[in-house]
C-alpha positions, 0 to 999 in steps of 0.5 A, a space after each residue: 500500500 505504501 508504495 502504491 500511494 507514494 507513487 501518486 504525486 498528489 499523495 506524495 505531496 500530502 505525505 511530504 507535508 505530513 512528514 514535515 509537520 510530524 517532525 515539527 510536532 516530534 510525534 512518536 514513530 507509532 503515532 506518526 505511522 497511525 496518523 499518516 496511512 488511511 484506515 480503509 481503502 475500498 475499491 469496487 466494480 460497478 456494473 451499469 446497464 447503458 441506454 443502448 442495452 450494453 453493460 459497462 463496468 465502472 471502477 470506484 474507490 472510497 478512502 476512509 482516512 480515520 474514524 478515530 474522532 467520528 465518521 469520515 466525511 468527504 466528497 464523491 466525484 465522477 471524473 475520468 481521472 479518478 485515481 486511488 492515490 489522489 483520492 487518498 491524499 484528498 481524504 488525508 487533507 479532509 481529515 486535517 480540515 475537520 480536525 482544524 475546524 473541530 468537527 467530529 469527523 475523520 476524512 473521507 473521499 471517493 470517486 467513480 472513474 467515468 465520463 459523466 458529461 457523456 452519460 444520460 441521467 438514467 445511466 448516472 442514476 443507475 451507476 449511483 444506485 449500484 455504487 451505493 449498494 456496493 458501499 452499503 457495508 461501509 457507509 452510514 451516518 456514524 461511519 461515512 457521510 458523502 457529499 457532492 464533488 466534481 461531476 456530482 450534485 444534489 441530485 446524486 446525493 438524492 439518489 444515494 439517500 433514496 437507495 440507502 433509505 430503501 435498504 434501511 426501510 425508512 428515510 435516513 437523511 443523515 447518510 449524505 450532505 449536499 442534498 436538495 432542501 426537499 430531502 432535508 438539505 441545509 440552507 446555505 450549503 451550495 454557497 458555503 465553500 466559496 463564501 468561506 473563501 471570500 470571508 477568509 480573504 477579507 479577514 486576512 485583508 483586515 490583518 494586513 490593514 487593507 480596506 476591502 473597498 480598496 482591494 482587488 481580486 483575481 479568481 482562478 476557476 469559475 465553478 461553484 467555489 469560484 462563483 460564490 467567492 467572486 460574488 461574496 468578495 464583490 458584495 464586500 466591495 472588493 474589485 474583481 479584476 481577473 477571472 478564469 475558467 477552462 475556456 480561458 481568462 478575462 481581465 478588466 483592471 476597472 473591475 468585472 461586473 460579477 453579477 452580469 458574469 454570473 448570469 452570462 456563465 449560467 447561460 453560456 457555460 463558459 466566460 471567455 467571450 464575456 463582453 467588455 473585458 480583455 482576454 488574457 492567458 490564464 497562466 499570465 493572469 496568476 502573475 498579475 498584481 492584485 491584493 487577493 489571488 484565489 485559486 479555486 479550481 484544480 491543484 498544483 497551479 502555484 508551482 516552483 516555476 511561478 511562485 517567485 513571480 506572484 504579485 498578490 498580498 493574500 493567497 486564498 486557497 479555494 482549491 485543494 492542494 493548489 500550491 506545491 511544496 516547492 512553491 511553498 518554500 519559495 513563498 515562505 522565503 519571500 515572506 510578503 504573501 499572506 497564505 490562507 492554507 487550503 484546509 482552512 480557506 476552503 473548509 466552509 463546505 465541510 463545515 456547513 455539511 456538518 451543520 446539515 448532518 446535525 440538523 438531520 440528526 435533530 430533525 430540525 432546520 436552521 435558516 440560511 442566516 443562522 447557517 452562515 453566521 455559525 459558519 463565519 464564527 467557526 471559520 473566524 475562530 480557526 483563523 485566529 488559532 492558526 494566526 496565533 500559533 504561526 506567530 508564536 512558533 515563527 512558522 508558516 500559516 500552512 505549517 501552523 494549520 496542519 500542525 494544529 490539525 494533526 496534533 488534534 488527531 494524534 491526541 485522539 489516537 493517544 487517548 483511545 489507545 491501541 486495541 488490542 
């Protein structure tokens, strides 16, 4: 297992981060090993009858990093490049994220290797329901609670809810989060991650003494996270001057009209032909001067090649693993960029997922205002802890966030002991 995981570059990156923190914390070898490796690695084949009558086998993975502090929590993605090593890395990061935010969860992640855009709704439903049945022995409200990720949405979660509930003989809304409101989903869940990114970025500007109404932002990625990050920043008075998606990047130093861009993206799917802006290279956009740079799409976009050329004051990591360890070392040496590490910056999604799970267990619904207020309280508390720990120990914000998280997991394992 070690060799397989470490051969994956994403897991190798997560493992390198873990080892640095474990050295800093001086973890004992036994606790160190128990904290590093996943608890369970579940792989299943998912046979699906296609619309043309043929049967295709899809391969799926679910990684449960640790159940020491509670059930695992994490997304389910449908993507052609789903890889067990990458999923394991994402589960590890989710484990740290939950510990940092003091959520009673371990980290989980899963995915099915498929081309969701080339599948009909019926095929997606049959695949989702069969996958759920294959996972029945390994999931449950106190074992593993899934949520939407790339290629999945609230409808996917509704199918999982129905399949699991049918098997149980009664409605079990707490089996997943990110469900439709009609199935006891939570208000505020869709905007949670992007809103959290913007809230963290705004909080960082305050630490740096920068007025949000005079600040500028560049958003890399315009999916769910990027859209809500942009709209929330704009509502704070921040001028969004650059945005990119898979089609390209747009630029307007005078400010992009975010509400109009949101309507345009919803209608046209892509942003490259949005009127009244300049089209630029997405890689070049990352290097332009701004107060907030928010990578909100894929990992590994801030690398050793471009980290030295960044001209932002705040790096708000809306994506998972957008900054490589090599880039981290360059940014730390520069000391002129305030980094909000991914396990803190994009933790809004899992935090509101936790709120949804709590509401489901209580059979009680909160208003969107209550949800967002509770979210901001949680994020602000974690931010202050990270900032104070980094200053006290003279370490980077990333090292501080990961150290606080891993220390929490390690202490839980020490308290529970090793059975038998």
